[in-house]
C-alpha positions in Angstrom: 58.0 -177.2 51.3 58.3 -175.7 54.4 57.9 -171.6 54.0 60.2 -169.7 56.1 59.0 -167.7 58.9 59.8 -166.6 61.9 57.8 -169.4 64.4 59.8 -171.8 61.5 63.3 -169.6 63.0 62.8 -169.4 66.2 62.5 -173.3 66.6 65.3 -173.9 64.2 66.7 -171.1 67.0 66.2 -172.8 70.4 67.2 -176.5 68.9 70.3 -175.6 67.0 69.2 -176.5 63.6 71.9 -174.4 62.1 71.2 -174.5 58.3 66.5 -174.4 58.9 68.1 -171.0 61.1 70.0 -170.1 58.1 67.2 -170.6 55.9 64.6 -168.3 58.0 66.6 -165.6 59.0 65.8 -163.3 56.7 61.9 -164.1 57.0 62.0 -163.3 59.9 63.9 -160.2 60.7 60.7 -157.7 60.8 59.0 -159.5 63.3 62.0 -159.7 65.7 63.1 -156.5 65.4 60.3 -155.6 66.0 60.4 -157.5 69.3 64.3 -156.6 70.6 63.0 -153.1 70.3 60.0 -154.0 72.8 60.9 -156.1 74.8 64.3 -156.2 74.2 67.2 -159.9 74.2 64.9 -161.4 77.8 62.4 -162.1 75.1 64.3 -164.8 73.4 66.2 -166.1 76.3 62.8 -167.2 78.1 62.1 -168.6 75.1 65.0 -171.1 75.3 67.1 -169.9 73.1 71.0 -169.7 72.6 72.3 -166.8 72.9 75.0 -167.4 69.7 71.4 -168.1 67.0 70.0 -164.4 68.2 73.9 -163.7 68.3 73.2 -164.7 63.8 70.2 -162.8 64.4 70.7 -159.9 65.5 74.4 -159.6 63.6 71.1 -160.4 59.9 69.6 -156.9 61.2 72.4 -155.0 61.0 73.4 -156.5 57.5 69.9 -155.1 56.3 70.1 -151.9 57.9 73.6 -151.9 56.5 72.8 -152.1 53.5 69.6 -149.6 53.0 73.4 -147.0 53.6 73.7 -144.8 50.7 76.7 -142.7 49.2 76.4 -138.9 48.8 78.2 -138.4 45.3 81.3 -137.0 48.1 81.8 -140.4 49.0 80.2 -139.6 52.9 77.9 -142.7 53.8 74.0 -141.0 54.7 70.5 -143.1 56.0 68.0 -144.1 53.9 65.9 -145.3 56.0 
């Protein structure tokens, strides 16, 4: 069995292998996040990754950030990063 990784995610995203892309998305999040902060969206476009696959990764990054937002005793959200 192959372990999920950024490289596997990119390969699956480029060739639109949706099951494999989803399988490896969690493992690829941190490297993809650093690419977004550095080279940006153009990096993925230049590597032939379809925009809807990049959209899925962006949504996964936002979901991960949302998961670490805590709520204080008054019900207000507090970022916990």
